[in-house]
ZALO-636490 format. One record per residue: residue in three letters; x, y, z of N, C-alpha, C, O, CB in turn; chain. Coordinates in steps of 0.001 Angstrom, whole numbers. Glycine has a CB too. Layout:
// ZALO-636490
REC   paza      n.xx      n.yy      n.zz     ca.xx     ca.yy     ca.zz      c.xx      c.yy      c.zz      o.xx      o.yy      o.zz     cb.xx     cb.yy     cb.zz   padren
REC    ALA         X         Y         Z         X         Y         Z         X         Y         Z         X         Y         Z         X         Y         Z        A
...
This chain:
// ZALO-636490
REC   paza      n.xx      n.yy      n.zz     ca.xx     ca.yy     ca.zz      c.xx      c.yy      c.zz      o.xx      o.yy      o.zz     cb.xx     cb.yy     cb.zz   padren
REC    MET     24346     29634     33827     25099     28640     34554     26540     28559     34040     27477     28421     34825     24414     27282     34447        A
REC    SER     26708     28646     32718     28058     28564     32157     28894     29783     32558     30104     29669     32752     27994     28447     30622        A
REC    ARG     28241     30963     32685     28973     32152     33135     29445     31989     34578     30551     32399     34930     28090     33406     33008        A
REC    LEU     28604     31392     35398     28967     31147     36789     30157     30192     36873     31095     30430     37634     27768     30578     37566        A
REC    LEU     30118     29111     36090     31225     28162     36081     32507     28819     35568     33588     28558     36096     30873     26944     35219        A
REC    ALA     32398     29660     34556     33568     30365     34027     34151     31303     35079     35371     31408     35207     33197     31155     32758        A
REC    ALA     33290     31984     35832     33747     32892     36877     34455     32119     38002     35493     32551     38504     32558     33694     37443        A
REC    VAL     33879     30976     38388     34488     30146     39427     35846     29635     38963     36807     29635     39733     33565     28963     39793        A
REC    ALA     35932     29198     37706     37203     28709     37161     38248     29828     37143     39412     29592     37468     37000     28144     35735        A
REC    ALA     37839     31038     36767     38769     32161     36721     39292     32488     38121     40483     32750     38289     38090     33394     36103        A
REC    VAL     38416     32475     39121     38831     32737     40501     39795     31654     40968     40786     31957     41632     37604     32810     41443        A
REC    ALA     39519     30390     40629     40399     29285     41023     41785     29450     40416     42784     29195     41088     39796     27938     40597        A
REC    VAL     41862     29869     39167     43155     30078     38506     43923     31207     39188     45124     31086     39430     42956     30397     37005        A
REC    VAL     43233     32301     39498     43885     33437     40140     44397     33050     41523     45528     33375     41884     42918     34626     40243        A
REC    VAL     43557     32349     42303     43961     31951     43657     45128     30977     43608     46074     31111     44385     42779     31317     44410        A
REC    SER     45078     29995     42705     46174     29026     42643     47459     29683     42165     48533     29346     42664     45808     27862     41721        A
REC    SER     47385     30599     41225     48613     31264     40780     49154     32170     41871     50369     32317     42001     48359     32073     39498        A
REC    PHE     48272     32782     42661     48717     33595     43790     49466     32726     44794     50531     33104     45282     47519     34294     44468        A
REC    ALA     48894     31545     45101     49521     30644     46069     50869     30166     45568     51819     30078     46346     48615     29446     46356        A
REC    ILE     50972     29856     44280     52236     29381     43726     53257     30512     43697     54406     30319     44095     52029     28807     42311        A
REC    ASN     52849     31693     43229     53791     32801     43078     54260     33380     44404     55363     33922     44476     53166     33885     42260        A
REC    THR     53463     33283     45441     53878     33835     46727     54445     32770     47655     54713     33038     48826     52711     34525     47396        A
REC    ASN     54627     31561     47130     55248     30478     47867     54468     30112     49139     55069     29818     50172     56669     30854     48221        A
REC    ILE     53144     30133     49061     52303     29742     50186     52163     28221     50160     51809     27643     49133     50898     30447     50126        A
REC    ALA     52435     27592     51266     52272     26142     51363     50943     25866     52044     50798     26077     53248     53457     25479     52147        A
REC    LEU     49985     25400     51279     48686     25073     51838     48790     23732     52553     49424     22807     52045     47592     25038     50734        A
REC    GLY     48178     23618     53718     48240     22375     54467     49560     22169     55185     49893     21037     55538     47992     21230     53554        A
REC    HIS     50306     23209     55406     51580     23152     56119     51499     24064     57343     50652     24955     57407     52767     23569     55186        A
REC    GLU     52372     23838     58298     52444     24725     59458     53594     25702     59260     54710     25307     58924     52626     23915     60776        A
REC    ARG     53307     26979     59473     54298     28049     59355     54621     28522     60773     53722     28789     61569     53770     29242     58451        A
REC    ARG     55949     28623     61082     56359     29004     62431     57662     29799     62371     58564     29481     61595     56525     27752     63328        A
REC    SER     57745     30841     63208     58992     31598     63347     59919     30857     64289     59521     30450     65381     58722     33038     63865        A
REC    VAL     61173     30684     63853     62202     30049     64664     63395     30998     64637     64190     30991     63697     62579     28595     64128        A
REC    GLY     63507     31812     65680     64535     32849     65689     64291     33796     64523     63159     34233     64319     65960     32229     65610        A
REC    PRO     65320     34124     63755     65142     35042     62628     64687     34334     61340     64743     34914     60256     66441     35782     62367        A
REC    TYR     64237     33081     61469     63855     32292     60301     62396     31880     60372     61789     31858     61443     64739     31057     60178        A
REC    THR     61846     31556     59212     60494     31014     59136     60587     29592     58611     61167     29340     57555     59572     31893     58227        A
REC    PHE     60003     28659     59370     59946     27259     58961     58525     26967     58485     57554     27360     59130     60362     26298     60136        A
REC    VAL     58413     26283     57363     57123     25814     56855     57251     24303     56699     58065     23820     55912     56725     26521     55479        A
REC    VAL     56434     23550     57464     56562     22097     57536     55227     21429     57235     54172     21891     57672     57074     21667     58921        A
REC    GLY     55290     20345     56490     54106     19541     56177     54525     18323     55379     55690     17925     55391     53054     20369     55395        A
REC    TRP     53558     17735     54685     53810     16562     53848     54305     16995     52472     53945     18067     51986     52534     15703     53714        A
REC    VAL     55131     16159     51848     55545     16384     50463     54329     16264     49558     54103     17120     48702     56654     15377     50036        A
REC    ASN     53545     15206     49741     52331     14960     48950     51115     15015     49861     51059     14326     50880     52404     13585     48220        A
REC    GLU     50147     15836     49488     48931     15955     50293     47718     15640     49440     47643     16064     48287     48806     17365     50903        A
REC    PRO     46771     14902     49991     46785     14308     51329     47807     13179     51413     48226     12609     50405     45388     13785     51699        A
REC    ALA     48191     12880     52651     49140     11792     52903     48343     10509     53092     47528     10404     54010     50042     12090     54157        A
REC    TYR     48585      9525     52212     47876      8250     52271     48754      7175     52891     49968      7151     52686     47422      7820     50873        A
REC    VAL     48129      6292     53649     48835      5181     54266     49419      4285     53172     48785      4039     52146     47891      4375     55199        A
REC    ASN     50635      3808     53414     51365      2906     52518     51698      3512     51156     51965      2776     50206     50567      1661     52312        A
REC    ALA     51687      4828     51047     52078      5510     49809     53328      6335     50093     53423      6993     51130     50916      6419     49260        A
REC    SER     54278      6297     49178     55523      7033     49352     55235      8513     49592     54454      9124     48863     56433      6855     48124        A
REC    ASN     55867      9084     50613     55634     10475     50980     56860     10966     51743     57960     10445     51557     54326     10635     51837        A
REC    GLY     56676     11944     52582     57773     12433     53388     57488     13809     53947     56447     14412     53687     59037     12459     52582        A
REC    MET     58451     14291     54729     58346     15612     55330     58882     16654     54351     59933     16466     53738     59115     15670     56676        A
REC    SER     58155     17739     54218     58608     18885     53440     58963     19998     54416     58178     20333     55303     57518     19353     52414        A
REC    LEU     60154     20568     54244     60627     21649     55105     61116     22789     54231     61968     22599     53363     61754     21160     56059        A
REC    GLU     60571     23974     54465     61054     25174     53786     61563     26136     54843     60871     26411     55824     59933     25835     52915        A
REC    VAL     62783     26653     54645     63373     27596     55597     63729     28871     54844     64461     28847     53854     64636     26985     56302        A
REC    THR     63187     29996     55343     63496     31306     54764     63858     32272     55887     63510     32056     57048     62292     31852     53930        A
REC    GLU     64560     33335     55522     64788     34409     56478     63466     35139     56659     62799     35466     55678     65925     35384     55998        A
REC    THR     63083     35396     57898     61794     36032     58163     61734     37420     57537     60701     37797     56983     61540     36123     59671        A
REC    SER     62811     38180     57613     62830     39497     56975     63346     39329     55554     64533     39079     55343     63713     40513     57778        A
REC    GLY     62479     39465     54611     62884     39380     53209     62565     38079     52515     62676     38015     51291     64315     39610     53111        A
REC    ASP     62174     37032     53229     61820     35737     52639     62922     35109     51794     62623     34360     50864     60602     35895     51799        A
REC    LYS     64178     35390     52090     65287     34805     51343     65442     33340     51757     65539     33049     52949     66612     35599     51589        A
REC    PRO     65467     32396     50776     65644     30979     51103     66995     30725     51767     68000     31341     51411     65514     30123     49841        A
REC    VAL     67005     29808     52738     68236     29460     53446     68725     28114     52891     68038     27097     52980     68002     29389     55014        A
REC    GLU     69925     28144     52321     70487     26939     51709     71544     26314     52610     71994     26929     53577     71090     27264     50337        A
REC    GLY     71937     25075     52278     73024     24394     52963     72670     23805     54313     73557     23584     55138     74135     25322     53136        A
REC    LEU     71380     23544     54561     70976     23050     55879     70930     21529     55978     70698     20990     57060     69631     23604     56228        A
REC    ALA     71145     20832     54871     71056     19365     54887     72099     18741     55814     71931     17607     56264     71228     18812     53472        A
REC    THR     73164     19471     56097     74207     18930     56980     74142     19482     58399     74745     18909     59307     75566     19218     56400        A
REC    THR     73425     20583     58607     73379     21178     59951     72054     20950     60670     71979     21085     61891     73641     22658     59861        A
REC    LEU     71020     20607     59926     69732     20281     60533     69499     18777     60449     69977     18109     59532     68578     21055     59839        A
REC    HIS     68760     18264     61416     68390     16847     61445     66886     16773     61622     66266     17691     62159     69139     16070     62590        A
REC    ALA     66304     15670     61167     64857     15509     61299     64536     14054     61600     65259     13136     61213     64125     15975     60014        A
REC    GLU     63433     13881     62301     62906     12545     62543     61394     12622     62540     60808     13661     62847     63434     11958     63883        A
REC    VAL     60771     11510     62191     59317     11415     62239     58979     10540     63441     59638      9532     63698     58715     10825     60894        A
REC    ILE     57937     10945     64174     57550     10276     65418     56079      9892     65323     55247     10672     64860     57810     11193     66663        A
REC    VAL     55773      8668     65773     54389      8169     65767     54105      7521     67113     55003      6981     67758     54151      7149     64596        A
REC    GLY     52849      7584     67526     52438      6890     68743     52942      7532     70012     53329      6833     70949     52900      5487     68697        A
REC    GLY     52945      8860     70059     53369      9565     71261     54855      9415     71555     55287      9595     72693     52581      9079     72431        A
REC    GLY     55627      9088     70544     57065      8941     70732     57509      7498     70805     58696      7215     70964     57489      9651     71971        A
REC    ALA     56546      6569     70686     56884      5149     70778     57767      4702     69626     58637      3851     69806     55622      4310     70810        A
REC    LYS     57552      5266     68444     58344      4879     67279     58900      6123     66608     58184      7099     66383     57498      4054     66282        A
REC    LYS     60208      6071     66286     60888      7198     65642     61683      6685     64457     62179      5559     64456     61816      7944     66642        A
REC    LEU     61791      7544     63442     62603      7226     62272     63392      8470     61899     62811      9530     61668     61721      6733     61075        A
REC    ALA     64706      8346     61841     65550      9455     61393     65345      9653     59898     65320      8691     59130     67056      9190     61718        A
REC    LEU     65198     10912     59494     64994     11247     58086     66241     11919     57535     66852     12756     58199     63760     12162     57907        A
REC    GLU     66611     11552     56330     67713     12229     55655     67135     13432     54928     66280     13285     54055     68464     11268     54663        A
REC    LEU     67601     14622     55289     67140     15840     54635     67874     16009     53314     69102     16073     53271     67353     17074     55543        A
REC    VAL     67095     16080     52235     67652     16224     50896     67157     17546     50319     65952     17794     50303     67252     15017     49978        A
REC    PRO     68075     18408     49838     67643     19679     49247     66849     19434     47964     67160     18530     47188     68862     20582     48956        A
REC    ASP     65826     20248     47757     65023     20188     46532     65841     20820     45404     66299     21956     45530     63634     20924     46712        A
REC    ASP     66023     20093     44313     66813     20603     43182     66126     21769     42487     66790     22623     41900     67071     19489     42175        A
REC    ALA     64796     21810     42550     64047     22822     41805     63840     24122     42566     63568     25154     41953     62721     22272     41415        A
REC    ALA     63964     24094     43898     63672     25301     44683     64660     25427     45840     64925     24453     46545     62215     25269     45220        A
REC    GLN     65193     26604     46030     66155     26857     47106     65437     26930     48452     64302     27401     48536     66937     28168     46843        A
REC    GLY     66106     26461     49498     65566     26552     50853     64525     25508     51187     63919     25559     52258     64979     27885     51058        A
REC    ILE     64305     24551     50281     63312     23493     50523     64043     22159     50630     64914     21837     49823     62231     23448     49380        A
REC    TYR     63657     21384     51666     64291     20097     51956     63194     19050     52138     62079     19361     52557     65204     20183     53233        A
REC    GLN     63537     17800     51811     62581     16713     51966     63234     15551     52695     64422     15277     52524     62040     16258     50599        A
REC    GLY     62439     14878     53506     62855     13649     54172     61844     12573     53833     60734     12576     54366     62979     13843     55719        A
REC    SER     62209     11656     52957     61252     10677     52424     61075      9459     53319     62020      9004     53964     61693     10224     51058        A
REC    PHE     59849      8935     53352     59514      7674     54013     58116      7274     53572     57431      8043     52898     59601      7800     55575        A
REC    ILE     57691      6078     53948     56354      5584     53626     55588      5434     54935     55911      4554     55734     56415      4222     52839        A
REC    PRO     54574      6276     55175     53784      6132     56407     52924      4868     56337     52185      4672     55372     52888      7384     56636        A
REC    THR     53018      4019     57347     52294      2740     57320     51150      2667     58321     50566      1603     58525     53247      1613     57584        A
REC    LYS     50835      3784     58938     49748      3797     59928     48915      5050     59734     49457      6141     59552     50306      3730     61383        A
REC    VAL     47603      4898     59772     46689      6037     59693     46778      6798     61013     46883      6185     62075     45210      5574     59399        A
REC    GLY     46736      8135     60953     46736      8935     62171     47691     10100     62112     48181     10476     61047     47074      8082     63341        A
REC    ASP     47950     10671     63287     48796     11858     63384     50273     11492     63477     50652     10466     64043     48393     12691     64591        A
REC    TYR     51092     12368     62901     52539     12203     62883     53182     13489     63397     52608     14572     63280     53049     11855     61449        A
REC    ILE     54378     13357     63967     55140     14509     64453     56464     14550     63687     57144     13534     63545     55383     14427     66013        A
REC    PHE     56818     15746     63196     58124     15952     62584     58968     16753     63574     58619     17880     63926     58006     16690     61192        A
REC    HIS     60070     16171     64016     60974     16818     64968     62196     17280     64188     62889     16476     63565     61377     15847     66148        A
REC    ILE     62451     18578     64227     63585     19166     63508     64515     19792     64543     64082     20565     65397     63109     20237     62445        A
REC    PHE     65792     19448     64454     66751     19940     65439     68124     20118     64781     68415     19543     63732     66844     18967     66648        A
REC    GLY     68938     20920     65424     70275     21212     64895     70498     22711     64862     70066     23433     65760     70458     20609     63483        A
REC    ASP     71185     23182     63808     71546     24592     63702     71179     25162     62338     71322     24501     61309     73035     24776     63957        A
REC    VAL     70700     26412     62354     70570     27219     61141     71473     28414     61382     71137     29347     62112     69049     27651     60838        A
REC    ASN     72632     28353     60741     73684     29338     60995     73982     29337     62497     74414     28308     63016     73258     30774     60498        A
REC    SER     73774     30436     63214     74087     30458     64653     72852     30222     65528     72935     30332     66751     74724     31793     65025        A
REC    THR     71716     29900     64917     70471     29690     65666     70277     28206     65959     70238     27381     65047     69257     30244     64880        A
REC    LYS     70154     27877     67254     69860     26502     67667     68388     26215     67390     67527     27060     67636     70198     26277     69181        A
REC    VAL     68104     25024     66878     66738     24637     66520     66380     23337     67222     67159     22384     67205     66584     24486     64982        A
REC    ASP     65207     23294     67840     64643     22076     68419     63123     22252     68418     62534     22677     69411     65202     21803     69886        A
REC    GLU     62505     21920     67296     61075     22177     67091     60340     20898     66726     60866     20043     66014     60867     23232     65995        A
REC    ARG     59102     20781     67232     58221     19652     66899     56997     20192     66170     56309     21082     66670     57799     18855     68187        A
REC    PHE     56732     19653     64996     55571     20025     64187     54649     18818     64146     55003     17775     63596     55987     20483     62734        A
REC    GLU     53453     18965     64737     52526     17834     64853     51311     18041     63960     50729     19125     63920     52083     17644     66314        A
REC    SER     50936     16984     63247     49741     17074     62407     48516     17250     63295     48468     16758     64423     49592     15812     61508        A
REC    GLY     47542     17952     62768     46323     18206     63524     45440     19193     62795     45769     19611     61685     46651     18722     64919        A
REC    PRO     44320     19578     63400     43342     20431     62724     43848     21828     62371     43357     22416     61409     42139     20561     63579        A
REC    ASN     44798     22374     63100     45278     23730     62824     46656     23761     62171     47245     24832     62022     45317     24524     64100        A
REC    THR     47175     22600     61782     48512     22552     61190     48451     21883     59818     48104     22532     58832     49496     21797     62117        A
REC    PHE     48781     20609     59744     48681     19834     58515     47997     18523     58867     48028     18089     60018     50092     19592     57861        A
REC    ASP     47381     17898     57879     46597     16691     58129     47475     15495     58451     48638     15427     58055     45730     16378     56933        A
REC    GLY     46886     14549     59183     47549     13279     59444     47428     12369     58235     46935     12779     57183     46958     12600     60688        A
REC    VAL     47877     11144     58388     47819     10154     57314     46419      9548     57282     45851      9213     58322     48903      9045     57509        A
REC    VAL     45868      9412     56066     44512      8900     55899     44524      7583     55125     45486      7256     54430     43633      9935     55179        A
REC    SER     43437      6844     55263     43265      5556     54597     42989      5751     53110     42502      6802     52692     42124      4760     55249        A
REC    THR     43301      4743     52328     43011      4766     50888     41696      4078     50569     41362      3928     49394     44139      4101     50109        A
REC    ASP     40937      3653     51573     39702      2902     51345     38749      3602     50380     38185      2960     49494     39000      2665     52659        A
REC    SER     38566      4906     50543     37598      5620     49704     38064      5757     48256     37258      6078     47383     37332      6997     50281        A
REC    LEU     39343      5520     47984     39886      5652     46632     39928      4332     45870     40098      4326     44651     41269      6232     46696        A
REC    GLN     39777      3222     46574     39951      1927     45933     38743      1558     45079     37599      1648     45524     40198       853     46980        A
REC    PHE     39017      1143     43851     37969       787     42904     38538      -196     41897     39693        -6     41515     37400      2045     42192        A
REC    PRO     37874     -1189     41446     36507     -1574     41791     36419     -2387     43073     35358     -2434     43696     35902     -2357     40666        A
REC    ASP     37513     -3032     43485     37470     -3844     44695     38365     -3229     45763     39436     -2699     45470     37901     -5295     44396        A
REC    ARG     37910     -3311     46993     38693     -2809     48116     39731     -3854     48504     39403     -5024     48699     37780     -2461     49323        A
REC    VAL     40966     -3429     48614     42059     -4303     49038     42155     -4176     50558     42256     -3064     51077     43434     -3924     48327        A
REC    PRO     42125     -5295     51275     42205     -5205     52728     43541     -4612     53179     44589     -4870     52587     42008     -6585     53351        A
REC    ALA     43475     -3825     54224     44688     -3237     54801     45507     -4331     55473     44967     -5368     55859     44337     -2112     55819        A
REC    ASN     46805     -4102     55614     47676     -5086     56251     47203     -5448     57651     47303     -6606     58057     49097     -4564     56311        A
REC    ILE     46694     -4478     58388     46239     -4762     59755     45013     -5677     59734     44856     -6524     60614     45910     -3447     60504        A
REC    ASP     44131     -5506     58716     42968     -6389     58580     43426     -7806     58247     42903     -8777     58794     42001     -5863     57486        A
REC    LEU     44411     -7922     57341     44938     -9236     56982     45595     -9902     58180     45433    -11105     58386     45941     -9117     55831        A
REC    ALA     46331     -9137     58968     46986     -9688     60160     45947    -10200     61156     46131    -11258     61758     47884     -8623     60827        A
REC    ALA     44864     -9456     61330     43799     -9893     62250     43156    -11181     61752     42869    -12083     62539     42723     -8790     62406        A
REC    ARG     42932    -11266     60445     42360    -12496     59873     43303    -13678     60060     42871    -14773     60420     42052    -12304     58378        A
REC    LEU     44593    -13454     59814     45561    -14538     59988     45636    -14978     61447     45770    -16169     61727     46948    -14100     59500        A
REC    ASP     45549    -14027     62378     45560    -14367     63805     44362    -15246     64164     44501    -16215     64910     45555    -13087     64665        A
REC    SER     43184    -14904     63630     41996    -15703     63948     42083    -17082     63310     41653    -18063     63917     40721    -14986     63478        A
REC    ILE     42630    -17183     62100     42805    -18484     61454     43824    -19313     62232     43631    -20512     62435     43256    -18312     59979        A
REC    GLN     44912    -18669     62669     45934    -19362     63446     45339    -19908     64743     45645    -21029     65148     47114    -18420     63752        A
REC    THR     44491    -19114     65387     43839    -19559     66624     42960    -20768     66357     42963    -21719     67138     43004    -18422     67239        A
REC    LEU     42198    -20744     65252     41339    -21882     64903     42162    -23137     64603     41794    -24238     65014     40464    -21532     63693        A
REC    VAL     43270    -22968     63889     44124    -24113     63560     44714    -24721     64830     44734    -25942     64985     45254    -23689     62595        A
REC    ILE     45190    -23879     65731     45752    -24383     66991     44676    -25106     67795     44925    -26175     68352     46358    -23226     67824        A
REC    ALA     43486    -24524     67853     42388    -25168     68582     42046    -26521     67954     41796    -27485     68677     41139    -24254     68598        A
REC    ALA     42032    -26606     66633     41733    -27870     65948     42802    -28909     66241     42485    -30081     66446     41615    -27651     64433        A
REC    ILE     44079    -28493     66262     45165    -29426     66563     45033    -29941     67999     45215    -31132     68249     46544    -28747     66354        A
REC    VAL     44722    -29057     68932     44574    -29457     70339     43410    -30426     70485     43543    -31452     71152     44359    -28220     71246        A
REC    VAL     42269    -30115     69872     41096    -30998     69951     41422    -32345     69312     41055    -33394     69841     39862    -30350     69252        A
REC    GLY     42117    -32309     68169     42495    -33561     67511     43438    -34387     68367     43299    -35608     68446     43142    -33275     66169        A
REC    ALA     44404    -33726     69012     45349    -34439     69873     44637    -35055     71073     44943    -36181     71465     46460    -33494     70348        A
REC    ILE     43696    -34329     71654     42932    -34857     72794     42095    -36047     72348     42023    -37061     73042     42023    -33759     73411        A
REC    ALA     41461    -35918     71183     40652    -37019     70673     41532    -38244     70411     41118    -39368     70697     39914    -36597     69383        A
REC    LEU     42728    -38046     69877     43646    -39152     69615     44074    -39810     70923     44104    -41036     71025     44879    -38660     68834        A
REC    LEU     44408    -38989     71929     44807    -39540     73227     43668    -40329     73873     43892    -41392     74450     45262    -38416     74164        A
REC    VAL     42459    -39809     73774     41296    -40498     74345     41085    -41818     73622     40816    -42835     74261     40021    -39617     74251        A
REC    SER     41200    -41818     72304     40973    -43050     71565     42074    -44063     71797     41793    -45257     71906     40851    -42759     70095        A
REC    VAL     43338    -43616     71878     44447    -44530     72186     44273    -45056     73610     44494    -46238     73873     45836    -43813     72022        A
REC    GLY     43881    -44184     74514     43653    -44605     75898     42522    -45622     75980     42598    -46561     76772     43334    -43393     76782        A
REC    GLY     41483    -45454     75183     40366    -46414     75165     40800    -47757     74623     40357    -48790     75126     39208    -45877     74330        A
REC    LEU     41668    -47777     73597     42163    -49039     73039     43029    -49770     74048     42937    -50989     74187     42957    -48788     71749        A
REC    VAL     43869    -49026     74751     44731    -49644     75753     43894    -50240     76871     44202    -51333     77347     45729    -48622     76318        A
REC    MET     42848    -49556     77302     41983    -50029     78376     41230    -51279     77922     41015    -52180     78732     40991    -48922     78808        A
REC    ARG     40823    -51360     76654     40079    -52526     76149     40972    -53746     76061     40504    -54863     76277     39473    -52228     74776        A
REC    ARG     42263    -53559     75743     43178    -54688     75600     43517    -55280     76953     43861    -56460     77020     44454    -54260     74879        A
REC    ARG     43437    -54523     78030     43788    -55051     79354     42660    -55880     79794     42700    -56446     80886     44093    -53944     80384        A
């Protein structure tokens, strides 16, 4: 059994070093855009709701894999949720540690699929591409429920629903109390006549 575990560990080390050394982005979508290759996904994977994250963008020349620098001013990005109902412009910031990699930071506040829209210019190539999370690309944002220990913290949407129901009960109690007060005042007035 220990030999099997050692063999599995050795394979894992080889595979992970291969992925790191060949610049493979696991959980990202790779796409040719003119003479360039775009690799898009989350900065941190998996992407958890209400946790700081962002879009990761790597741009290389398709022939030769040379990183493309200086795109923070010529490319633009936005994140889209809800079929386009909500959009947020992202500031593309070059990665200090690696050439050709850019990040646009934000905190996803909703579980589900997200779209990264990248547009502008890479040298003389016009770019207008949408990268959508899904089963064949990169994962959407997931809940932190399974990670919470020892007690589960209610999500903001759960708290909002609870507050709405409490607010409804309070309003109903005020209305019933006001009606009861009016009925009792009306009864006193009728008795005095």
